[in-house]
N, C-alpha and C positions, 0 to 999 in steps of 0.2 A: 642728540647734540651734534651739530655739523662740524666739519673739519676746521673751519675758521674760528668758531668759538673755542674749540680745543686748543688751537694754535695760540690764541690770545691768552688763555689761561696759562699755558706752558711758558709763554714769554714772560708773563708777569711773575711767575714763580722763579724763573731764571734770573730776573732782574732784582729779586728780593722784594717784590710787590712795591709798596710805596716808599721804601727806603733802600734803593740800590746801593750795593757796596761801593766803596771808593776804589778808584784805580790805584795802582801800586804807588804812584807818586803823590797820592792824597787828593787828586782831583776827583770831583764828583761828576758822573755823567750828566750832561745837560738835558734839558727837556726835549731838545731835538733828537738827541741820541736815544733817549728812553722811548720816544715815539717811534723812531726808526726801527728799533728792535721789537717793539710791540705791534708793528704794522700787521694787520690781519691778512694782507696780501702775501706775506712771506710764506713759502711752502712749508707744510707740516714737517717735512724731512729736515729742513733747515732748523726749525724751531726745536726739534728733538735733539739737536746738537748743541744748543745754547748752554746747557749745563757744563759741558766740557770746554767750550770755547770762550765763555764769558764775554760776549760781544760788547755789551754796554761798557764794562770796565776797560776793555782793551781799546775800543774806539776812543774812549775818553783819555786813556793813557797816550794814545797817538796824537792827541791834541786836536781832533777833528772839530770844526765849528762851521756854522752856516756861512755860505759864500766861498768856502775853500775850493781851490782847484786841486784835484787829486789825480795822480797817475798811479793806477793799480797794475802792477806787473803780474801777468799770468792769473787772471781772475777765476780760472777753473769753472765751476758750476754757478758762480755768482753769489755765493753765500755772503761774502762781505760787500760785494758790489751793490747789492740791493740796500744794505744798511747804510753804506757810505752815501749812496745817491739820496736817500731820504734825509740823512744827517746834514749834508751840505745844503740841501734845499734847492729851490728853483733858481736862486741866484748863484748857486755853486755849480761845479762841473766835475764829472768823473770820466777820465780817459781809461777805458778798459783795454790794456795793451796786451796783445797776444803775439806770439812768435809766428814766423812764417811757417815753421813746421806744424804748429797747431792748426793754422789756417788751411793747411794742405790736407788735413785729415778729412776723410769723407763725412760729410754732414756736420762737422764741428761748428762751422760758422753759422749754419742755419739754426742749430740748436741754441747757440749763444745769442744770436739776434732775437730769437723768439723769447728767450729768457729775459733779455734786457729791454724788450720793446715797451714795457709799461713805464720805463724810466726815461723821459725825454732829455734829462740832463746827463745821460750817459752816452759817450761816443766810443765805439769800438775802433781801435787802431791796430793795424797789422804792421809790425816793424821788427827789425833787428834791435834787440835791447841795447847792444853796445853802440849803436848809432842813432838812438831814439831822439827825435825832435818833435815838438808839439807846437801848435799855433801860439802858445803863450807859456810863460814860466808858471810853475805850479807851486803850491804851498806845501804839498805833501807827496812823497813817493811811498807807496805802500806795497809790501809783498808778504804774503802769508803762506808758510810751509812750502816755499819755492826756492829760497836762496840756495839750498844745497844743490838743486838741479842746475843752477847756473854754472856749476863746476863740471857738469857732465857733457859729454859729446866731444867730437874731434876739433870743433872750432870754439870751444868754451874759452872765454876771456873775461874773468871776473873783474880784473883790474880795469879793463876798458868799460865794462858795464857800470861799475861804481863811478868812474870818471864821467860817464854820460849822465848819470843821475845827479851828480854834483852840478853839472852844467845846466841841467834841466830845471833845477830848483831855484826859487827866488832866494836872495840873501836872507838868512834867518829861517829858511825852509827846513822841513823835517823829513827824515828818512826813517820809516818804520819797517823793521824786519822781525818776523816771527818764524820760528822753525823748530824742528825736532832736534833735540840735543844728543850729542855724543861726546861728552867731555874727554879731553885727552887724546882724541883721535886726529886732530888737525882736520884735513880735508880727505882723509883716506876712506871714510865711510859714506861719502856722498852718493856713490853709485851702487853700493852694496846694500847698506842698511837704510839709505835715503835719510841720513842724519848728518849733522855737522857739529863741530866743536864750537861752542859760543866764543871761545877765545880767538879762534881763527877768523870768525866773522868780525869781531871787534877790531882785530889787527888790520884786516883787509879794508874795512870801511874807513877807519881813521887814516889809513895810508892815502886815501883819495882826497883827504882834506877835511873830512867831517869831524865834528867834535861829539864824543859820546856824551849824551845828556842824561839818559835814564835807562836802567836795566830792571825789568820787571820779573818777578817770580810768580805772577798770577796763574800761569799755566804750568808751573812746575809739578812734577810728580816724583818724589824721592824714592818711590818703590819701583820705578822703571829701572831695570838692570842695564839698559842701553845696549843690549846685545842682540835684539831682535829687529827685523825689518819693521817699518812702521805700519805695514799692512798685515802683520802677523796677528791672527785672531786673539792671541794671548795679550796683546798690548794695544791693538788698534783702537783709537779714540781715547787712549789714556797715556799716551807717550809723555815723557818729560819734555816740555817745550820752553823755550826762552822767548822773550820779547824785548827788543831794544829800540830806543829812540835816539837817533843821531840828529845833529843840527849843522846846517851849513852856516859858517860864520857870517856875520853881517859886514 
């Protein structure tokens, strides 16, 4: 059996076969989202992570639909970029936004361009997140496992970043944030454990004018002691994570 058939079987199992589980807010993954996750072109390494990342339910929770314009901050290796690109379809658009620091890393842009080349509705944008502008307003700003890092570095300015995202979104647009949890720590663990207090995120984002709309426990793990770095082999891939959906008022 080849790699692609194995990947398709794994994707179907992660989706719950013909009856994918509901997202935390009760929404059911659309046929476009189901097809995006089951896409045989996805790398086997991505598919292997679906059990922990629950992409169909998470993308449904974020409210992704065909035709959406999405700004994805810090796409990393493109795990969600591929799914978002297929889910929004040919009439949609995904702006994969990377920092200037990322773009300066040797080979980073070449690898990202090669990764996303099969997706003509994805455009890579190099920008300062705090001053991000795009050719059009977007329906969704998405960032997964990165928000804590926006606190790190000598020029970090999360208030300016959230203000930029507010300006970037259409009225009624959504801001999806997923990250590793460190309850009760505020922002003190962002550079050490690479985690953040969900309460701190909620406070910062609502301070920018967003309305908290939904808080998901789909990715929660009550057995995570919250004391190890997220790449510690004892917890890697099984951290307690939160997912939040904010809304820009109409």
